[in-house]
CHARMM internal coordinates of N, CA and C (Angstrom, degrees):
IC EDIT
DIST 1 N 1 CA 1.4494
DIST 1 CA 1 C 1.5215
ANGL 1 N 1 CA 1 C 108.94
DIST 1 C 2 N 1.3290
ANGL 1 CA 1 C 2 N 119.07
DIHE 1 N 1 CA 1 C 2 N 130.92
DIST 2 N 2 CA 1.4549
ANGL 1 C 2 N 2 CA 121.25
DIHE 1 CA 1 C 2 N 2 CA 177.47
DIST 2 CA 2 C 1.5186
ANGL 2 N 2 CA 2 C 111.33
DIHE 1 C 2 N 2 CA 2 C -61.44
DIST 2 C 3 N 1.3081
ANGL 2 CA 2 C 3 N 115.11
DIHE 2 N 2 CA 2 C 3 N 147.80
DIST 3 N 3 CA 1.4638
ANGL 2 C 3 N 3 CA 120.30
DIHE 2 CA 2 C 3 N 3 CA 179.53
DIST 3 CA 3 C 1.5146
ANGL 3 N 3 CA 3 C 109.09
DIHE 2 C 3 N 3 CA 3 C -137.74
DIST 3 C 4 N 1.3168
ANGL 3 CA 3 C 4 N 115.81
DIHE 3 N 3 CA 3 C 4 N 142.04
DIST 4 N 4 CA 1.4638
ANGL 3 C 4 N 4 CA 120.86
DIHE 3 CA 3 C 4 N 4 CA 178.64
DIST 4 CA 4 C 1.5204
ANGL 4 N 4 CA 4 C 108.05
DIHE 3 C 4 N 4 CA 4 C -136.60
DIST 4 C 5 N 1.3121
ANGL 4 CA 4 C 5 N 116.62
DIHE 4 N 4 CA 4 C 5 N 134.83
DIST 5 N 5 CA 1.4575
ANGL 4 C 5 N 5 CA 121.92
DIHE 4 CA 4 C 5 N 5 CA 176.45
DIST 5 CA 5 C 1.5230
ANGL 5 N 5 CA 5 C 108.71
DIHE 4 C 5 N 5 CA 5 C -104.80
DIST 5 C 6 N 1.3279
ANGL 5 CA 5 C 6 N 115.43
DIHE 5 N 5 CA 5 C 6 N 128.30
DIST 6 N 6 CA 1.4536
ANGL 5 C 6 N 6 CA 121.98
DIHE 5 CA 5 C 6 N 6 CA -179.16
DIST 6 CA 6 C 1.5152
ANGL 6 N 6 CA 6 C 108.22
DIHE 5 C 6 N 6 CA 6 C -129.57
DIST 6 C 7 N 1.3171
ANGL 6 CA 6 C 7 N 117.37
DIHE 6 N 6 CA 6 C 7 N 136.05
DIST 7 N 7 CA 1.4710
ANGL 6 C 7 N 7 CA 121.60
DIHE 6 CA 6 C 7 N 7 CA 178.35
DIST 7 CA 7 C 1.5251
ANGL 7 N 7 CA 7 C 108.94
DIHE 6 C 7 N 7 CA 7 C -104.02
DIST 7 C 8 N 1.3221
ANGL 7 CA 7 C 8 N 116.56
DIHE 7 N 7 CA 7 C 8 N 134.57
DIST 8 N 8 CA 1.4631
ANGL 7 C 8 N 8 CA 122.20
DIHE 7 CA 7 C 8 N 8 CA 174.13
DIST 8 CA 8 C 1.5157
ANGL 8 N 8 CA 8 C 106.90
DIHE 7 C 8 N 8 CA 8 C -82.14
DIST 8 C 9 N 1.3212
ANGL 8 CA 8 C 9 N 116.78
DIHE 8 N 8 CA 8 C 9 N 124.69
DIST 9 N 9 CA 1.4644
ANGL 8 C 9 N 9 CA 121.53
DIHE 8 CA 8 C 9 N 9 CA -173.44
DIST 9 CA 9 C 1.5261
ANGL 9 N 9 CA 9 C 112.75
DIHE 8 C 9 N 9 CA 9 C -71.43
DIST 9 C 10 N 1.2892
ANGL 9 CA 9 C 10 N 118.43
DIHE 9 N 9 CA 9 C 10 N -25.55
DIST 10 N 10 CA 1.4698
ANGL 9 C 10 N 10 CA 121.58
DIHE 9 CA 9 C 10 N 10 CA -178.81
DIST 10 CA 10 C 1.5234
ANGL 10 N 10 CA 10 C 110.01
DIHE 9 C 10 N 10 CA 10 C -76.11
DIST 10 C 11 N 1.3174
ANGL 10 CA 10 C 11 N 116.77
DIHE 10 N 10 CA 10 C 11 N 130.21
DIST 11 N 11 CA 1.4685
ANGL 10 C 11 N 11 CA 120.84
DIHE 10 CA 10 C 11 N 11 CA 178.41
DIST 11 CA 11 C 1.5235
ANGL 11 N 11 CA 11 C 111.29
DIHE 10 C 11 N 11 CA 11 C -63.98
DIST 11 C 12 N 1.3219
ANGL 11 CA 11 C 12 N 117.34
DIHE 11 N 11 CA 11 C 12 N -26.03
DIST 12 N 12 CA 1.4618
ANGL 11 C 12 N 12 CA 119.97
DIHE 11 CA 11 C 12 N 12 CA -178.85
DIST 12 CA 12 C 1.5286
ANGL 12 N 12 CA 12 C 112.41
DIHE 11 C 12 N 12 CA 12 C -90.88
DIST 12 C 13 N 1.3319
ANGL 12 CA 12 C 13 N 118.90
DIHE 12 N 12 CA 12 C 13 N 3.94
DIST 13 N 13 CA 1.4568
ANGL 12 C 13 N 13 CA 121.91
DIHE 12 CA 12 C 13 N 13 CA 175.35
DIST 13 CA 13 C 1.5155
ANGL 13 N 13 CA 13 C 113.16
DIHE 12 C 13 N 13 CA 13 C 78.20
DIST 13 C 14 N 1.3234
ANGL 13 CA 13 C 14 N 116.35
DIHE 13 N 13 CA 13 C 14 N -159.35
DIST 14 N 14 CA 1.4560
ANGL 13 C 14 N 14 CA 121.63
DIHE 13 CA 13 C 14 N 14 CA 179.63
DIST 14 CA 14 C 1.5255
ANGL 14 N 14 CA 14 C 109.90
DIHE 13 C 14 N 14 CA 14 C -91.16
DIST 14 C 15 N 1.2969
ANGL 14 CA 14 C 15 N 115.45
DIHE 14 N 14 CA 14 C 15 N 131.13
DIST 15 N 15 CA 1.4606
ANGL 14 C 15 N 15 CA 120.32
DIHE 14 CA 14 C 15 N 15 CA 175.56
DIST 15 CA 15 C 1.5218
ANGL 15 N 15 CA 15 C 108.22
DIHE 14 C 15 N 15 CA 15 C -98.96
DIST 15 C 16 N 1.3158
ANGL 15 CA 15 C 16 N 117.48
DIHE 15 N 15 CA 15 C 16 N -177.68
DIST 16 N 16 CA 1.4663
ANGL 15 C 16 N 16 CA 121.89
DIHE 15 CA 15 C 16 N 16 CA -169.62
DIST 16 CA 16 C 1.5264
ANGL 16 N 16 CA 16 C 113.94
DIHE 15 C 16 N 16 CA 16 C -55.42
DIST 16 C 17 N 1.3152
ANGL 16 CA 16 C 17 N 118.49
DIHE 16 N 16 CA 16 C 17 N -51.84
DIST 17 N 17 CA 1.4695
ANGL 16 C 17 N 17 CA 119.65
DIHE 16 CA 16 C 17 N 17 CA -175.29
DIST 17 CA 17 C 1.5204
ANGL 17 N 17 CA 17 C 112.57
DIHE 16 C 17 N 17 CA 17 C -65.95
DIST 17 C 18 N 1.3459
ANGL 17 CA 17 C 18 N 119.57
DIHE 17 N 17 CA 17 C 18 N -49.26
DIST 18 N 18 CA 1.4843
ANGL 17 C 18 N 18 CA 118.16
DIHE 17 CA 17 C 18 N 18 CA 176.84
DIST 18 CA 18 C 1.5299
ANGL 18 N 18 CA 18 C 112.76
DIHE 17 C 18 N 18 CA 18 C -63.76
DIST 18 C 19 N 1.3355
ANGL 18 CA 18 C 19 N 117.43
DIHE 18 N 18 CA 18 C 19 N -33.75
DIST 19 N 19 CA 1.4651
ANGL 18 C 19 N 19 CA 120.18
DIHE 18 CA 18 C 19 N 19 CA 177.89
DIST 19 CA 19 C 1.5178
ANGL 19 N 19 CA 19 C 110.23
DIHE 18 C 19 N 19 CA 19 C -63.94
DIST 19 C 20 N 1.3211
ANGL 19 CA 19 C 20 N 116.60
DIHE 19 N 19 CA 19 C 20 N -40.17
DIST 20 N 20 CA 1.4662
ANGL 19 C 20 N 20 CA 121.29
DIHE 19 CA 19 C 20 N 20 CA 178.83
DIST 20 CA 20 C 1.5345
ANGL 20 N 20 CA 20 C 110.14
DIHE 19 C 20 N 20 CA 20 C -61.73
DIST 20 C 21 N 1.3222
ANGL 20 CA 20 C 21 N 117.78
DIHE 20 N 20 CA 20 C 21 N -44.38
DIST 21 N 21 CA 1.4571
ANGL 20 C 21 N 21 CA 121.40
DIHE 20 CA 20 C 21 N 21 CA 178.46
DIST 21 CA 21 C 1.5277
ANGL 21 N 21 CA 21 C 111.64
DIHE 20 C 21 N 21 CA 21 C -62.84
DIST 21 C 22 N 1.3336
ANGL 21 CA 21 C 22 N 116.11
DIHE 21 N 21 CA 21 C 22 N -40.71
DIST 22 N 22 CA 1.4477
ANGL 21 C 22 N 22 CA 120.86
DIHE 21 CA 21 C 22 N 22 CA 178.11
DIST 22 CA 22 C 1.5241
ANGL 22 N 22 CA 22 C 111.21
DIHE 21 C 22 N 22 CA 22 C -61.99
DIST 22 C 23 N 1.3314
ANGL 22 CA 22 C 23 N 116.89
DIHE 22 N 22 CA 22 C 23 N -47.40
DIST 23 N 23 CA 1.4534
ANGL 22 C 23 N 23 CA 122.14
DIHE 22 CA 22 C 23 N 23 CA -179.85
DIST 23 CA 23 C 1.5308
ANGL 23 N 23 CA 23 C 110.86
DIHE 22 C 23 N 23 CA 23 C -62.61
DIST 23 C 24 N 1.3204
ANGL 23 CA 23 C 24 N 117.83
DIHE 23 N 23 CA 23 C 24 N -40.93
DIST 24 N 24 CA 1.4675
ANGL 23 C 24 N 24 CA 120.73
DIHE 23 CA 23 C 24 N 24 CA 177.90
DIST 24 CA 24 C 1.5214
ANGL 24 N 24 CA 24 C 110.38
DIHE 23 C 24 N 24 CA 24 C -61.35
DIST 24 C 25 N 1.3475
ANGL 24 CA 24 C 25 N 117.57
DIHE 24 N 24 CA 24 C 25 N -40.70
DIST 25 N 25 CA 1.4652
ANGL 24 C 25 N 25 CA 120.92
DIHE 24 CA 24 C 25 N 25 CA 178.66
DIST 25 CA 25 C 1.5250
ANGL 25 N 25 CA 25 C 110.59
DIHE 24 C 25 N 25 CA 25 C -65.95
DIST 25 C 26 N 1.3187
ANGL 25 CA 25 C 26 N 117.53
DIHE 25 N 25 CA 25 C 26 N -40.14
DIST 26 N 26 CA 1.4735
ANGL 25 C 26 N 26 CA 121.12
DIHE 25 CA 25 C 26 N 26 CA 177.67
DIST 26 CA 26 C 1.5175
ANGL 26 N 26 CA 26 C 110.30
DIHE 25 C 26 N 26 CA 26 C -61.14
DIST 26 C 27 N 1.3146
ANGL 26 CA 26 C 27 N 117.34
DIHE 26 N 26 CA 26 C 27 N -46.40
DIST 27 N 27 CA 1.4596
ANGL 26 C 27 N 27 CA 121.75
DIHE 26 CA 26 C 27 N 27 CA -178.79
DIST 27 CA 27 C 1.5378
ANGL 27 N 27 CA 27 C 111.03
DIHE 26 C 27 N 27 CA 27 C -62.61
DIST 27 C 28 N 1.3406
ANGL 27 CA 27 C 28 N 116.50
DIHE 27 N 27 CA 27 C 28 N -40.18
DIST 28 N 28 CA 1.4748
ANGL 27 C 28 N 28 CA 119.56
DIHE 27 CA 27 C 28 N 28 CA 179.06
DIST 28 CA 28 C 1.5203
ANGL 28 N 28 CA 28 C 111.59
DIHE 27 C 28 N 28 CA 28 C -63.50
DIST 28 C 29 N 1.3267
ANGL 28 CA 28 C 29 N 119.00
DIHE 28 N 28 CA 28 C 29 N -31.73
DIST 29 N 29 CA 1.4616
ANGL 28 C 29 N 29 CA 121.75
DIHE 28 CA 28 C 29 N 29 CA -178.51
DIST 29 CA 29 C 1.5275
ANGL 29 N 29 CA 29 C 112.44
DIHE 28 C 29 N 29 CA 29 C -69.20
DIST 29 C 30 N 1.3392
ANGL 29 CA 29 C 30 N 116.18
DIHE 29 N 29 CA 29 C 30 N -30.22
DIST 30 N 30 CA 1.4500
ANGL 29 C 30 N 30 CA 118.89
DIHE 29 CA 29 C 30 N 30 CA 177.88
DIST 30 CA 30 C 1.5210
ANGL 30 N 30 CA 30 C 114.76
DIHE 29 C 30 N 30 CA 30 C 72.49
DIST 30 C 31 N 1.3210
ANGL 30 CA 30 C 31 N 117.73
DIHE 30 N 30 CA 30 C 31 N 18.28
DIST 31 N 31 CA 1.4595
ANGL 30 C 31 N 31 CA 121.64
DIHE 30 CA 30 C 31 N 31 CA 177.11
DIST 31 CA 31 C 1.5278
ANGL 31 N 31 CA 31 C 108.52
DIHE 30 C 31 N 31 CA 31 C -122.52
DIST 31 C 32 N 1.3247
ANGL 31 CA 31 C 32 N 117.79
DIHE 31 N 31 CA 31 C 32 N 153.63
DIST 32 N 32 CA 1.4631
ANGL 31 C 32 N 32 CA 119.14
DIHE 31 CA 31 C 32 N 32 CA -179.66
DIST 32 CA 32 C 1.5357
ANGL 32 N 32 CA 32 C 110.89
DIHE 31 C 32 N 32 CA 32 C -70.12
DIST 32 C 33 N 1.3098
ANGL 32 CA 32 C 33 N 116.18
DIHE 32 N 32 CA 32 C 33 N 131.17
DIST 33 N 33 CA 1.4552
ANGL 32 C 33 N 33 CA 122.97
DIHE 32 CA 32 C 33 N 33 CA 177.56
DIST 33 CA 33 C 1.5217
ANGL 33 N 33 CA 33 C 107.17
DIHE 32 C 33 N 33 CA 33 C -127.87
DIST 33 C 34 N 1.3192
ANGL 33 CA 33 C 34 N 116.24
DIHE 33 N 33 CA 33 C 34 N 133.68
DIST 34 N 34 CA 1.4600
ANGL 33 C 34 N 34 CA 121.32
DIHE 33 CA 33 C 34 N 34 CA 177.29
DIST 34 CA 34 C 1.5285
ANGL 34 N 34 CA 34 C 107.86
DIHE 33 C 34 N 34 CA 34 C -120.40
DIST 34 C 35 N 1.3297
ANGL 34 CA 34 C 35 N 115.03
DIHE 34 N 34 CA 34 C 35 N 148.71
DIST 35 N 35 CA 1.4540
ANGL 34 C 35 N 35 CA 121.07
DIHE 34 CA 34 C 35 N 35 CA -177.64
DIST 35 CA 35 C 1.5279
ANGL 35 N 35 CA 35 C 107.85
DIHE 34 C 35 N 35 CA 35 C -133.97
DIST 35 C 36 N 1.3363
ANGL 35 CA 35 C 36 N 115.60
DIHE 35 N 35 CA 35 C 36 N 147.00
DIST 36 N 36 CA 1.4612
ANGL 35 C 36 N 36 CA 119.08
DIHE 35 CA 35 C 36 N 36 CA 175.67
DIST 36 CA 36 C 1.5170
ANGL 36 N 36 CA 36 C 109.22
DIHE 35 C 36 N 36 CA 36 C -145.96
DIST 36 C 37 N 1.3053
ANGL 36 CA 36 C 37 N 115.07
DIHE 36 N 36 CA 36 C 37 N 157.41
DIST 37 N 37 CA 1.4602
ANGL 36 C 37 N 37 CA 122.29
DIHE 36 CA 36 C 37 N 37 CA 178.76
DIST 37 CA 37 C 1.5189
ANGL 37 N 37 CA 37 C 107.15
DIHE 36 C 37 N 37 CA 37 C -108.22
DIST 37 C 38 N 1.3386
ANGL 37 CA 37 C 38 N 115.97
DIHE 37 N 37 CA 37 C 38 N 121.91
DIST 38 N 38 CA 1.4654
ANGL 37 C 38 N 38 CA 119.92
DIHE 37 CA 37 C 38 N 38 CA 179.40
DIST 38 CA 38 C 1.5146
ANGL 38 N 38 CA 38 C 111.52
DIHE 37 C 38 N 38 CA 38 C 55.96
DIST 38 C 39 N 1.3252
ANGL 38 CA 38 C 39 N 116.32
DIHE 38 N 38 CA 38 C 39 N -127.87
DIST 39 N 39 CA 1.4582
ANGL 38 C 39 N 39 CA 121.57
DIHE 38 CA 38 C 39 N 39 CA -179.36
DIST 39 CA 39 C 1.5100
ANGL 39 N 39 CA 39 C 112.78
DIHE 38 C 39 N 39 CA 39 C -95.44
DIST 39 C 40 N 1.3432
ANGL 39 CA 39 C 40 N 117.47
DIHE 39 N 39 CA 39 C 40 N 14.26
DIST 40 N 40 CA 1.4645
ANGL 39 C 40 N 40 CA 121.74
DIHE 39 CA 39 C 40 N 40 CA -178.60
DIST 40 CA 40 C 1.5115
ANGL 40 N 40 CA 40 C 113.07
DIHE 39 C 40 N 40 CA 40 C -68.97
DIST 40 C 41 N 1.3337
ANGL 40 CA 40 C 41 N 115.58
DIHE 40 N 40 CA 40 C 41 N 176.06
DIST 41 N 41 CA 1.4504
ANGL 40 C 41 N 41 CA 121.99
DIHE 40 CA 40 C 41 N 41 CA 178.73
DIST 41 CA 41 C 1.5433
ANGL 41 N 41 CA 41 C 109.88
DIHE 40 C 41 N 41 CA 41 C -74.99
DIST 41 C 42 N 1.3238
ANGL 41 CA 41 C 42 N 118.07
DIHE 41 N 41 CA 41 C 42 N 137.42
DIST 42 N 42 CA 1.4583
ANGL 41 C 42 N 42 CA 120.69
DIHE 41 CA 41 C 42 N 42 CA 175.45
DIST 42 CA 42 C 1.5283
ANGL 42 N 42 CA 42 C 111.12
DIHE 41 C 42 N 42 CA 42 C -65.20
DIST 42 C 43 N 1.3232
ANGL 42 CA 42 C 43 N 116.25
DIHE 42 N 42 CA 42 C 43 N 143.19
DIST 43 N 43 CA 1.4670
ANGL 42 C 43 N 43 CA 122.34
DIHE 42 CA 42 C 43 N 43 CA 177.83
DIST 43 CA 43 C 1.5186
ANGL 43 N 43 CA 43 C 108.66
DIHE 42 C 43 N 43 CA 43 C -128.29
DIST 43 C 44 N 1.3306
ANGL 43 CA 43 C 44 N 118.34
DIHE 43 N 43 CA 43 C 44 N 149.02
DIST 44 N 44 CA 1.4631
ANGL 43 C 44 N 44 CA 120.66
DIHE 43 CA 43 C 44 N 44 CA 176.84
DIST 44 CA 44 C 1.5374
ANGL 44 N 44 CA 44 C 109.85
DIHE 43 C 44 N 44 CA 44 C -60.19
DIST 44 C 45 N 1.3031
ANGL 44 CA 44 C 45 N 115.75
DIHE 44 N 44 CA 44 C 45 N 137.95
DIST 45 N 45 CA 1.4732
ANGL 44 C 45 N 45 CA 120.81
DIHE 44 CA 44 C 45 N 45 CA -177.40
DIST 45 CA 45 C 1.5226
ANGL 45 N 45 CA 45 C 111.39
DIHE 44 C 45 N 45 CA 45 C -96.55
DIST 45 C 46 N 1.3193
ANGL 45 CA 45 C 46 N 117.81
DIHE 45 N 45 CA 45 C 46 N 31.83
DIST 46 N 46 CA 1.4565
ANGL 45 C 46 N 46 CA 120.60
DIHE 45 CA 45 C 46 N 46 CA -179.22
DIST 46 CA 46 C 1.5291
ANGL 46 N 46 CA 46 C 112.94
DIHE 45 C 46 N 46 CA 46 C -104.20
DIST 46 C 47 N 1.3256
ANGL 46 CA 46 C 47 N 116.53
DIHE 46 N 46 CA 46 C 47 N 17.17
DIST 47 N 47 CA 1.4569
ANGL 46 C 47 N 47 CA 121.10
DIHE 46 CA 46 C 47 N 47 CA 177.28
DIST 47 CA 47 C 1.5181
ANGL 47 N 47 CA 47 C 110.41
DIHE 46 C 47 N 47 CA 47 C -150.50
DIST 47 C 48 N 1.3110
ANGL 47 CA 47 C 48 N 117.37
DIHE 47 N 47 CA 47 C 48 N 142.18
DIST 48 N 48 CA 1.4495
ANGL 47 C 48 N 48 CA 121.39
DIHE 47 CA 47 C 48 N 48 CA -175.82
DIST 48 CA 48 C 1.5305
ANGL 48 N 48 CA 48 C 111.94
DIHE 47 C 48 N 48 CA 48 C -63.06
DIST 48 C 49 N 1.3077
ANGL 48 CA 48 C 49 N 118.94
DIHE 48 N 48 CA 48 C 49 N -34.27
DIST 49 N 49 CA 1.4698
ANGL 48 C 49 N 49 CA 120.24
DIHE 48 CA 48 C 49 N 49 CA -178.99
DIST 49 CA 49 C 1.5133
ANGL 49 N 49 CA 49 C 113.02
DIHE 48 C 49 N 49 CA 49 C -65.10
DIST 49 C 50 N 1.3174
ANGL 49 CA 49 C 50 N 117.91
DIHE 49 N 49 CA 49 C 50 N -31.90
DIST 50 N 50 CA 1.4530
ANGL 49 C 50 N 50 CA 121.09
DIHE 49 CA 49 C 50 N 50 CA 178.19
DIST 50 CA 50 C 1.5380
ANGL 50 N 50 CA 50 C 111.37
DIHE 49 C 50 N 50 CA 50 C -77.58
DIST 50 C 51 N 1.3220
ANGL 50 CA 50 C 51 N 117.24
DIHE 50 N 50 CA 50 C 51 N -24.59
DIST 51 N 51 CA 1.4635
ANGL 50 C 51 N 51 CA 120.88
DIHE 50 CA 50 C 51 N 51 CA -173.95
DIST 51 CA 51 C 1.5184
ANGL 51 N 51 CA 51 C 112.30
DIHE 50 C 51 N 51 CA 51 C -96.37
DIST 51 C 52 N 1.3196
ANGL 51 CA 51 C 52 N 118.06
DIHE 51 N 51 CA 51 C 52 N -33.88
DIST 52 N 52 CA 1.4580
ANGL 51 C 52 N 52 CA 121.48
DIHE 51 CA 51 C 52 N 52 CA -171.86
DIST 52 CA 52 C 1.5157
ANGL 52 N 52 CA 52 C 112.51
DIHE 51 C 52 N 52 CA 52 C -73.16
DIST 52 C 53 N 1.3182
ANGL 52 CA 52 C 53 N 115.95
DIHE 52 N 52 CA 52 C 53 N 134.40
DIST 53 N 53 CA 1.4616
ANGL 52 C 53 N 53 CA 123.01
DIHE 52 CA 52 C 53 N 53 CA 170.26
DIST 53 CA 53 C 1.4945
ANGL 53 N 53 CA 53 C 107.19
DIHE 52 C 53 N 53 CA 53 C -153.28
DIST 53 C 54 N 1.2602
ANGL 53 CA 53 C 54 N 125.27
DIHE 53 N 53 CA 53 C 54 N 159.89
DIST 54 N 54 CA 1.4577
ANGL 53 C 54 N 54 CA 129.13
DIHE 53 CA 53 C 54 N 54 CA 5.92
DIST 54 CA 54 C 1.4843
ANGL 54 N 54 CA 54 C 109.54
DIHE 53 C 54 N 54 CA 54 C -77.14
END
COOR INIT
IC SEED 1 N 1 CA 1 C
IC BUILD
């Protein structure tokens, strides 16, 4: 399975509005996308609650 590592440039991570845009883009692609913070467990990126931090 292809894998890509991307770093969020903001020290405070993704907030609600950018997280919503990210999730909408993931859903439009129609492929499974997982996201994780640091060494944490990967979570599906198809919902804002899994993507949004801090």
